[in-house]
ChimeraX commands (.cxc) that place a marker at each C-alpha (Angstrom):
marker #1 position 8.66,4.73,4.45 radius 0.5
marker #1 position 7.08,7.11,6.62 radius 0.5
marker #1 position 3.69,4.76,7.27 radius 0.5
marker #1 position 2.30,3.58,10.45 radius 0.5
marker #1 position 3.42,0.26,11.11 radius 0.5
marker #1 position -0.01,-1.23,10.93 radius 0.5
marker #1 position -0.77,-0.06,7.62 radius 0.5
marker #1 position 2.57,-1.28,6.33 radius 0.5
marker #1 position 1.35,-4.60,7.95 radius 0.5
marker #1 position -2.05,-4.60,5.85 radius 0.5
marker #1 position -0.20,-3.93,3.16 radius 0.5
marker #1 position 2.47,-6.73,2.99 radius 0.5
marker #1 position -0.84,-9.16,3.92 radius 0.5
marker #1 position -2.48,-8.31,0.68 radius 0.5
marker #1 position 0.73,-9.16,-1.39 radius 0.5
marker #1 position 2.07,-12.37,-2.46 radius 0.5
marker #1 position 4.82,-13.37,-0.18 radius 0.5
marker #1 position 7.94,-12.82,-2.59 radius 0.5
marker #1 position 6.30,-9.11,-3.15 radius 0.5
marker #1 position 6.00,-8.41,0.10 radius 0.5
marker #1 position 9.68,-9.43,0.72 radius 0.5
marker #1 position 11.07,-7.67,-2.26 radius 0.5
marker #1 position 9.62,-4.46,-1.48 radius 0.5
marker #1 position 10.26,-4.74,2.36 radius 0.5
marker #1 position 13.54,-5.22,0.38 radius 0.5
marker #1 position 13.62,-2.22,-1.03 radius 0.5
marker #1 position 12.69,-0.18,1.65 radius 0.5
marker #1 position 15.68,-1.09,3.72 radius 0.5
marker #1 position 18.18,-0.85,0.76 radius 0.5
marker #1 position 16.64,2.66,0.10 radius 0.5
marker #1 position 18.01,3.80,3.62 radius 0.5
marker #1 position 16.59,7.87,4.68 radius 0.5
marker #1 position 14.49,9.74,2.06 radius 0.5
marker #1 position 12.95,13.24,2.14 radius 0.5
marker #1 position 10.01,13.53,3.31 radius 0.5
marker #1 position 8.73,15.59,-0.13 radius 0.5
marker #1 position 9.93,12.25,-1.98 radius 0.5
marker #1 position 7.75,10.05,0.47 radius 0.5
marker #1 position 5.08,11.81,0.01 radius 0.5
marker #1 position 5.03,12.01,-3.72 radius 0.5
marker #1 position 5.35,8.14,-4.24 radius 0.5
marker #1 position 2.24,8.10,-1.44 radius 0.5
marker #1 position 0.35,9.95,-3.71 radius 0.5
marker #1 position 1.20,8.29,-6.86 radius 0.5
marker #1 position 0.29,4.73,-4.90 radius 0.5
marker #1 position -2.72,6.13,-4.12 radius 0.5
marker #1 position -3.55,7.16,-7.38 radius 0.5
marker #1 position -2.63,3.88,-9.15 radius 0.5
marker #1 position -4.79,2.37,-6.28 radius 0.5
marker #1 position -7.76,5.06,-7.05 radius 0.5
marker #1 position -7.72,3.36,-10.97 radius 0.5
marker #1 position -7.66,0.18,-10.40 radius 0.5
marker #1 position -10.68,0.86,-8.17 radius 0.5
marker #1 position -12.27,3.03,-10.86 radius 0.5
marker #1 position -11.44,-0.38,-13.39 radius 0.5
marker #1 position -13.33,-2.81,-10.91 radius 0.5
marker #1 position -9.69,-4.40,-10.38 radius 0.5
marker #1 position -10.26,-4.13,-6.48 radius 0.5
marker #1 position -12.21,-2.40,-3.74 radius 0.5
marker #1 position -10.39,-0.01,-1.46 radius 0.5
marker #1 position -14.04,0.23,0.56 radius 0.5
marker #1 position -15.92,-2.36,2.44 radius 0.5
marker #1 position -19.54,-1.26,4.15 radius 0.5
marker #1 position -20.77,-2.74,6.85 radius 0.5
marker #1 position -23.67,-4.35,5.52 radius 0.5
marker #1 position -21.42,-6.31,3.05 radius 0.5
marker #1 position -19.44,-8.32,6.07 radius 0.5
marker #1 position -20.67,-11.84,7.42 radius 0.5
marker #1 position -19.45,-12.13,10.83 radius 0.5
marker link #1:1,2 radius 0.2
marker link #1:2,3 radius 0.2
marker link #1:3,4 radius 0.2
marker link #1:4,5 radius 0.2
marker link #1:5,6 radius 0.2
marker link #1:6,7 radius 0.2
marker link #1:7,8 radius 0.2
marker link #1:8,9 radius 0.2
marker link #1:9,10 radius 0.2
marker link #1:10,11 radius 0.2
marker link #1:11,12 radius 0.2
marker link #1:12,13 radius 0.2
marker link #1:13,14 radius 0.2
marker link #1:14,15 radius 0.2
marker link #1:15,16 radius 0.2
marker link #1:16,17 radius 0.2
marker link #1:17,18 radius 0.2
marker link #1:18,19 radius 0.2
marker link #1:19,20 radius 0.2
marker link #1:20,21 radius 0.2
marker link #1:21,22 radius 0.2
marker link #1:22,23 radius 0.2
marker link #1:23,24 radius 0.2
marker link #1:24,25 radius 0.2
marker link #1:25,26 radius 0.2
marker link #1:26,27 radius 0.2
marker link #1:27,28 radius 0.2
marker link #1:28,29 radius 0.2
marker link #1:29,30 radius 0.2
marker link #1:30,31 radius 0.2
marker link #1:31,32 radius 0.2
marker link #1:32,33 radius 0.2
marker link #1:33,34 radius 0.2
marker link #1:34,35 radius 0.2
marker link #1:35,36 radius 0.2
marker link #1:36,37 radius 0.2
marker link #1:37,38 radius 0.2
marker link #1:38,39 radius 0.2
marker link #1:39,40 radius 0.2
marker link #1:40,41 radius 0.2
marker link #1:41,42 radius 0.2
marker link #1:42,43 radius 0.2
marker link #1:43,44 radius 0.2
marker link #1:44,45 radius 0.2
marker link #1:45,46 radius 0.2
marker link #1:46,47 radius 0.2
marker link #1:47,48 radius 0.2
marker link #1:48,49 radius 0.2
marker link #1:49,50 radius 0.2
marker link #1:50,51 radius 0.2
marker link #1:51,52 radius 0.2
marker link #1:52,53 radius 0.2
marker link #1:53,54 radius 0.2
marker link #1:54,55 radius 0.2
marker link #1:55,56 radius 0.2
marker link #1:56,57 radius 0.2
marker link #1:57,58 radius 0.2
marker link #1:58,59 radius 0.2
marker link #1:59,60 radius 0.2
marker link #1:60,61 radius 0.2
marker link #1:61,62 radius 0.2
marker link #1:62,63 radius 0.2
marker link #1:63,64 radius 0.2
marker link #1:64,65 radius 0.2
marker link #1:65,66 radius 0.2
marker link #1:66,67 radius 0.2
marker link #1:67,68 radius 0.2
marker link #1:68,69 radius 0.2
view
């Protein structure tokens, strides 16, 4: 909740279809939330992503030199 539509779409594209649909459903059914709750959840997601990156399980940063046109 509370994120730009572009970021939301990017996140969903990087999930399995089933997981993305489940998350979309959960977002819709939760209804309005307090900003503090949303920000706390965003911090938890960021911390989890940073942990996965530190473990080498995901890559959050892509250097331009690593891309092929």
